[in-house]
C-alpha positions in Angstrom: -28.4 -49.3 85.5 -31.7 -50.8 84.2 -33.7 -48.8 86.8 -31.9 -45.7 85.7 -32.9 -46.3 82.0 -36.5 -47.0 83.0 -36.5 -43.7 84.9 -35.4 -41.9 81.7 -38.2 -43.5 79.6 -40.7 -42.7 82.3 -39.6 -39.1 82.5 -39.8 -38.8 78.7 -43.3 -40.4 78.7 -44.6 -38.1 81.3 -43.1 -35.1 79.4 -44.9 -36.2 76.3 -48.2 -36.5 78.2 -47.7 -33.0 79.6 -46.6 -31.5 76.2 -49.4 -33.1 74.1 -52.1 -33.1 76.8 -54.3 -35.8 75.0 -57.1 -35.3 77.5 -57.3 -31.6 76.6 -57.3 -32.5 72.9 -60.2 -34.9 73.2 -62.9 -32.2 72.9 -61.2 -31.0 69.7 -61.2 -34.6 68.4 -64.9 -35.0 69.3 -65.9 -31.8 67.6 -63.9 -32.4 64.4 -65.2 -36.0 64.0 -68.8 -35.2 65.1 -70.1 -35.7 61.5 -68.4 -39.0 61.0 -69.6 -42.6 61.5 -68.1 -44.7 64.3 -65.8 -46.5 61.7 -64.6 -43.2 60.3 -63.8 -41.9 63.8 -61.8 -45.0 64.6 -59.9 -44.7 61.3 -59.2 -41.0 62.1 -57.9 -41.9 65.5 -55.6 -44.5 64.0 -54.3 -42.2 61.3 -53.6 -39.4 63.8 -51.6 -41.6 66.1 -49.7 -43.3 63.3 -48.7 -39.9 62.0 -47.6 -38.8 65.5 -45.4 -42.0 65.8 -43.8 -41.2 62.4 -43.2 -37.5 63.1 -41.6 -38.1 66.5 -39.5 -41.1 65.3 -38.1 -38.9 62.5 -37.4 -36.1 65.0 -35.6 -38.6 67.2 -33.5 -40.1 64.4 -32.8 -36.9 62.4 -32.9 -34.3 65.2 -29.1 -34.4 66.0 -28.3 -34.2 62.3 -30.4 -31.1 61.9 -28.7 -29.5 64.9 -25.3 -30.3 63.4 -26.3 -28.9 60.1 -27.1 -25.5 61.6 -24.2 -25.7 64.1 -26.6 -25.6 67.1 -25.4 -27.1 70.3 -27.8 -29.4 72.2 -27.5 -27.1 75.2 -28.7 -24.1 73.2 -31.5 -26.2 71.9 -32.4 -27.3 75.4 -32.7 -23.6 76.5 -34.8 -22.8 73.4 -37.0 -25.9 73.9 -37.4 -25.2 77.6 -38.6 -21.6 76.8 -41.0 -23.1 74.2 -42.4 -25.6 76.7 -42.8 -22.9 79.3 -44.7 -20.8 76.8 -47.1 -23.7 76.0 -47.4 -24.4 79.8 -48.5 -20.8 80.6 -51.1 -21.1 77.9 -52.3 -24.4 79.2 -52.5 -23.1 82.8 -54.7 -20.2 81.6 -57.1 -22.8 80.3 -56.5 -22.4 76.5 -56.9 -25.6 74.5 -54.8 -25.9 71.4 -54.5 -22.1 70.7 -50.8 -22.3 71.5 -50.2 -25.1 69.0 -52.5 -24.0 66.1 -52.9 -20.5 64.7 -56.0 -19.1 63.0 -54.8 -19.8 59.5 -54.0 -23.5 60.3 -57.4 -23.8 61.9 -59.3 -22.4 58.9 -57.3 -24.5 56.5 -58.0 -27.7 58.5 -61.7 -27.3 58.1 -61.5 -27.9 54.3 -59.2 -30.9 54.6 -60.7 -34.3 54.5 -57.8 -36.0 56.3 -58.1 -34.3 59.7 -56.2 -37.2 61.3 -53.0 -35.7 60.0 -53.8 -32.0 60.0 -54.7 -30.6 62.5 -54.8 -33.6 65.0 -51.4 -35.1 64.5 -49.7 -31.9 63.4 -49.7 -29.4 65.1 -52.0 -30.4 68.0 -50.3 -33.6 69.1 -46.9 -33.7 67.5 -46.4 -30.0 68.0 -43.2 -28.0 68.8 -43.2 -29.0 72.4 -43.3 -32.8 71.8 -40.9 -32.5 68.9 -38.3 -30.4 70.9 -38.6 -32.8 73.9 -38.0 -35.8 71.6 -34.9 -34.2 70.0 -33.5 -33.2 73.4 -33.8 -36.7 74.9 -32.5 -38.3 71.7 -29.4 -36.1 71.7 -28.9 -36.5 75.5 -29.1 -40.3 75.3 -27.6 -41.2 71.9 -26.9 -44.9 72.4 -28.6 -47.5 70.3 -30.3 -49.0 73.3 -31.6 -45.7 74.5 -32.8 -44.7 71.0 -34.8 -48.0 70.8 -36.2 -47.4 74.3 -37.3 -43.9 73.4 -38.9 -45.2 70.2 -40.8 -47.8 72.2 -41.9 -45.1 74.7 -43.3 -43.0 71.8 -45.1 -46.1 70.5 -46.6 -46.8 73.9 -47.7 -43.1 74.2 -49.4 -43.3 70.8 -51.3 -46.5 71.8 -52.4 -44.7 75.0 -53.6 -41.7 72.9 -55.4 -44.0 70.5 -57.3 -45.7 73.3 -58.2 -42.3 74.7 -59.6 -41.2 71.4 -61.6 -44.4 71.0 -63.2 -43.5 74.4 -63.2 -39.7 73.8 -67.0 -39.1 73.6 -67.6 -41.0 76.9 -64.7 -39.4 78.7 -65.6 -35.9 77.6 -69.2 -36.4 78.7 -68.0 -37.8 82.1 -65.4 -35.1 82.9 -67.2 -32.1 81.4 -65.5 -28.9 80.4 -64.5 -28.1 84.0 -62.8 -31.4 84.5 -60.9 -31.1 81.3 -59.8 -27.6 82.2 -58.5 -28.8 85.6 -56.5 -31.6 83.9 -55.1 -29.2 81.3 -53.9 -26.8 84.1 -52.2 -29.6 86.0 -50.5 -30.8 82.8 -49.4 -27.2 82.2 -47.8 -27.1 85.6 -45.9 -30.3 84.9 -44.8 -29.1 81.5 -43.6 -25.8 83.0 -41.5 -27.6 85.5 -40.0 -29.8 82.7 -39.3 -26.6 80.7 -37.4 -25.1 83.6 -35.4 -28.4 84.0 -34.4 -28.1 80.3 -33.4 -24.5 80.7 -31.4 -25.1 83.9 -29.5 -28.1 82.4 -28.7 -26.1 79.2 -27.5 -23.0 81.0 -25.4 -25.1 83.4 -23.5 -26.6 80.5 -23.3 -23.3 78.5 -22.1 -21.3 81.5 -20.3 -23.7 83.9 -19.6 -20.8 86.2 -23.3 -20.6 87.1 -23.3 -24.0 88.7 
């Protein structure tokens, strides 16, 4: 039973890695914080990941309530979330960084904001629709208190990993180069697309039992 729960958390963690693609976001982080001092960069990285932790935790705890409020079944949300993940995955596999998560208006507004750790880094680049929908789906699928705590801990571990990556972002970007980052982005897109298909298949199987 314990190994089964660990498999759930590992699958959710890998889904977050694929949905957020922190390696692909690192060049954006480097460019947005290029004018900052080292201390300001560290503060921005901390702010961004704390905001992601709060956003995904609220999505986990309040997601089912929102679905009930609009009379949306979890299976319908699975299908919609799966389609969304596949849309993001196709964009990532074509080598686009962040364009699927942030439109032109959000990009222009973010330039004039001082607190870029929250907008656009945390929202919508990191805690975007893909990560939020994945969190809601897993929270509704495994609603027990133990699973909820486990998913929250998984989100916290993910945020710590992203924080460490951002701290090392200038060195990693310089080492990988744009080609290396594009390769990783495409691989993450492939994994995210497979996860989206899994969401859609499970949702359709429960919505239309005759298909199984």
